[in-house]
N, C-alpha and C positions, 0 to 999 in steps of 0.2 A: 504494500500500500504506500502511495506517495501523496503528498499534498500538492495539488495543482491550483494555480491561480488563473482565472478567466478574466480577461481584460478587454474592454472596448474603449475607443477614444474617437474624438473628432479627427477628420482628415486622415483616416486610417487606410483609405483606398478600398479595393475590392475585398480584402481580407478583414472583415469587420470585427472578428473575435480572434484573439490570440490566447494560447494556453502555454503556461510556463511551469517548469518544475521549481518549486520554491527552494529545494535543497541545493540545486546546482545552478539555477538561473537559465537552464537550457530551454529553448522553445520546443514544445512537443507537438503542437498542431496549430492550425488556423482554420477558420471557417469563412467561406465566401458568402458575401451578402451585402446588403445596403447598410449605411451608417445606422448604428443603434441609438434609440432614444435613451436619455438618461434614466437611471433607476428602473430598468425594465428587464434586465437579464436574469433568467431563472432556469433551474434544472427541473425537468419533468421526469418523475419516476426515479428509481434507483439506478443512476448512471445510464439512463435511456436516451433522453432527448433534451435539447436546449431550445429555448424560445426567448424572443425579445421583440420589442416594438421597433418599427422603422421610424427614423427621425423625420418629422414634418409630413408624415403620411398616415392614413387611416388603415394601416395594415400591420400585422405581426409577421414575423418570419421564424422558421424553426429548422432544426437540423437533427438528424440522428447523430449521437455523440461520437460515433466512429467514422463519420463521413464528412468530407470537406465541403461538398455542395449542399445547399439548403434543400428542404423538401419542396417538391413541386405541388404546393398546396396554397391556395389563396385564403389567408386568414383575415377576413375583412371585419373591421370593428367600426362603430358609428362615429368615430372622430379620432383626432390625434391623441396618442397615448401619453399621459404624464407619468404614470408609475404602473408597475405590474408585479404580481407575486403569484406563486403556485404553491398549493398545499403540499407538505412533505410526505404525506401518506395517502394511500388509496382509500376511497375513490378520489381522484385528483380534481381539484377545482382551480381555476385561474381567475383571479380578480384583476380587473383592468380599470384604471382611473382615467377618465376622460373629462377634462374640465373639473367641475365640482361633483360629478356623479361617479359611482362605483358599480361596474357591471360584473356579475358573478357568472362564470361559465362552467359547466360540467364537461371536462375534457374528453370523456369517453364517448360522448354523443354530440358535443358542440352546442348543446342547448343552453339557453339563458335561464338561470335559476332565479334571478331577481336583480333589482337595481336599488342601490342605496344612494340617497341624495341629501344627507344631513349637512354636509359642508356647504358653505355659501361662497367660498372661493376655491380655486383649483387645488386638487389633492396633489401633494408632493411626494408622499412616501406610503408604501404598503409593506407589511410584513406579517407572516403567519407565526402562530405559536408552534412549538415542536410537535404537538399532537395533531395539528391540522384542523381542529374544530373551530378555531377562532382566528381572526386576523385584526391587525391594528392599522389605522389610517391617520395620517397627519396632513394638514393643509396649509395653504398660504394664509388662511384665516386664524391660524394659531391653535386650532382645536385638535385634540387627540382623542380618537374614539376607538373602542374595541367592539368588534362585530362578531356575532355568532352565525356560523353557516346554517345551524338548525333553524334560525329565524327565516332565512331565505327559503329553505326547503319547505317549511311549514306554509309559508305564503304561496308557494308554487301550487299547492293542491287545494286552494280555495277559489271558488268562483269569483268572489270579490275580495281579493287579497288586501289585508290592511297595510298601512304605511309601515315599512320596516324600520325599526328603531335600533340604535346601538345597544349592545349589552352593557357597556360602560361609557359614560362621558368622563374621561379622566381629568381634563382641565384645559386651560387655554393659555398659550404663550401670548405675549404682547406683539410678537412678530412671526414671520414665516417659520414653519417647522422644517428643519433641514435634515433630520435623521431620526430614525426609530430603531431600537433593538430590543429583543426579548431574550431573557436568559433561558437556560436549558430547563428550568423548572416549569416553564409554561405558565398556565393559569394559577399555579402555586408559587411562581417565582416573581420576578420583577420586570417592569418595562421602563426603559430610559428613552426620553425624547430630548432632542436638542433644538435650539432655535437661534435665529439672528438677534434675539433679545438678550444675548450674553448668558443664558441660563440653560442648564440641563436638569430635567426633573425626573426623579426616580419614584415610580409608583409600585405599590404592592398590588398585584393582580388578584390576589385572593379576596381583597376587600375593596379594591378600586380607589384606594386613598393614596395621596401623595406622602412620601416618606422624607425625601430630601430634595432640596433645590441647590444645585451646584452653580455658583456664580463666578464667572470668569471675566477678565479684562477685555477680551475680544469676542466678536460675534462667533458663534459656533456653527460649523458647517458639516460635521460628521461625528458619529458616535458609535461605539460598540463596547461589549464587555467580554471578559474571558468566559470560559465554559461554566465556571462556578458562579459567576456574577460578583466575585469579590473585588474585581478591579474594573473601573470604568475608564475608557480611553476617549478623550475629547479632542477632536481636530478643530482648529480655528481658522479664521480668514487670514491670519498672519502667517500661516504655515507651521505653527507650533502644535505639538501634541502633549497634552497633560494626562498623566495616569493618576487616578484617584483611587485610594484604597478604601473599601467599605467593610473590611474586616481587620480588627474587631469593629463592630458596628458603631458609628458615631452617634451622637445624640440627634434624634430627628429634628429637622428644621433646615435652616440655611447653612451652607458650607462655602466659605470663601476659598476659591482656587487661585493661587497666585500665577504670575506670568513666568514661572521658573521651569516650565516644561521644556521638552526637547525641541530644538529647531530642526524640523525635518524637511521642509520644502520652501521654495522661494515664493510660492503663491498659496492660495487657500487649499487646505486639505479637503478633498471631496469624498474620499472613501477610506475606511479603516476596516480591516478584517484580521481576525486572530485564528491561528490554526487550532485544531482540536486538542493538541497537547498543551497549548497555551504558551509555548516557549518562543514562538515567532509571531511577529506582527507585520502585516502587509499594508502599505499606504499608497494611495493615488492622489494626484493633485491637479490643479489647473495648469501647472507648469509642464504637464505631459509625462511626468515620470512616475514609475511604480517602483517602490523600494521595499526591501525586506529588512526587518529589525529584530533584535533580540531584547527581551526585557531584563534589565539589570536593576539592582538595588544599591543605594548609597546610604551608609549609616549617617545618622544625625547626632553629632556630639559624641558623648562617651557611652550612651545607651545603645547597645548593638541591636536591641529588639525593635527600635524605631527606625524604619527605613523609608526612603523615598524612591519609588520606581523611576527609572529612566530608560530610554531607548538607545541602543547602540546599533549603528549601521552594519549590515552584513554585505549587501550588494544592491545595485540597481539592475532590475531585470527587464525593464521596458522603458523606452524613451520614444515619445511621439511628438508630433507638431501641434497637437491640440489637447484640450481638456480630457482627462480620464472620465468617461461617462458611466461606466459600470465596472465593478470589481467584486469578485466573489472567490472564496477559497473552498475547494471541494477535496475530500479525501477519497481516492479510488485506486483501483488497480491500473497500472500503466497500460496493460493490454487493451483496456476498454477504449482508449483513444487511438491506439495504434492499429488494432486488428480490424481491417475493413470488411472481413468476412464474418465478423461476430454477428450472431443473431440478436438483433435489437427488437425489443417489444415496442411497437409503435402505439402510443397512447393518444396523441393529438389527432383530433378529427376536425373537419371544416366547421367553422363557427356559424351558429344560426343567425339569421338576419331579422328574426322576430323579436323586437324590443318593446312589445306592448306591455302594459302594466298588469295584464291578466293572462299569464302564460299557461293557464290550465288546459287550453285547447291545442297547445303546441304538441307536435309529434314526439314520441319517445321511442327509442330503439331498445328492445328487450332481447337479450342474447340467451338462448336456451340450448340445452344439450340435445343432440338428435336421439329420437326414441323410435322403437318399432310400433307399428299400428296395433300389435297384439296387446300392448300395455293399456290401451284405452278400455278394453273389456266392455264394449258396448255392442249389444246384440241388434242386428238389423230388425227394425220393427215397421217397415213400410210395405204396403200392398197397393197395387194399382187399383184405380177406380173403374168399376165395370161400366158397361154401356147403359144408357138411360133412354127409354122409349119416349117419343115425343108427347104421347097422350097418356102416359102411365103415371098417375099422381102418386101411387104408393112407391113406385120406383124412385121418384124424385125425393120423397121423404127419406127413403133408405139411403140414397146418395148423400143427402145432407148429413145424416148421422155418421156415414163413413168418413166424410170430410172432417167433421168435428173430432172424430176419433183419431184421425191421422194428425190433426193439429196438436192434440194432446200428446201424442207419441213424439212429435217433433220437439215440443217444449220439454218433454222429459229427457230426450237425447241431448238437446242443447244444454240443459241444466247439468247433466253428467259431464259433458265436455268442458263446460266452464269450471266446474269444481275440480276436474282433473288438471286443467291448465294452471289454475291458481295454486293448487297444492304443490305441483312440481316446480313451478317458477319460484315460489317462495323457498322451497327446499333447496334449489340450486343456489339462491342468494345466500342462504345460511351456510351451505357447504363451502361456497367460495370465500 
């Protein structure tokens, strides 16, 4: 297993996504396509496919992770994408932010599960919890919301679906939200949002309440945490990165963060990612560089138990002529990106163009296992209707009775078929 970093940037040419080995800095692969929109690159499935939005177009683009060329599939959306995220577990959902609205797609069939429109300015960031049942959104209006996928699915099956409300309204920054991250604890962990208002807010997702407000001298442009959530890394518009320790837990409230962080880039830091082991940090910036760092600690005074984390440069793995627009770190087998003959499970399907507020009449694709006709266990119960004389009243009466009898038989057969189908479809869903 190796740690791979996936990078997109402006002015990158036809190879819009590059993949590097963090340990060596070697480029492993590239993906051909159109320039990617910021904050839209996501992995679909377990090392299966990649998807991102096209910059300034109402389209998404996707790749099998072991193929250089993109999929020949038009993934049309109702506007230019601001942010995108894909749930980490099956069944896979893709949430797409277009202006102030959030569209939820089920990727196995491409259908629209619902539309959330709580933000009143453009949505800037989307991220899922590790369980995949909830996702968070932040916008230019400063609000941070947590949404439940169950609310979208419940509304899908109602003739007059209610307005979908967030699971939590966590709070509001006084300026644009520039980053959101959720710790590995998911809904029992913490969420951290950062903003141009010089603050990063730490929320307890179990209660929906704010725990800390980290105040910095410069506007914040990126945020992440380590796997345990014990350290928060804050990237600023000045190019500096501050590492804030949350263990042992400080007193809840405001925490002043000085300007003594590591100077990492010449321009604003746009992305920060931490490897699963937590010993390496990858950063991207408006200066077009992607760098790998190690986290070190410096003792304060004579008390060796009190340390201040710092970043030490390892290498620069990517240099571009434009802003780094997407950056993510994934841990996978090297053969996954190298072996073009690898059998990849394709999850992405063409997206539905039905964006009505009442999707109950939308078509749904149901996949069932093939079965033999003997499993139906339905005995033929149909007989032909005999001839009827033109002037035979008794024959007409008998004919009507025969027709009513056959209608009853058809209703019985249809009822058996319906019960059989429901029983075995639900059984397949449980087994899968």
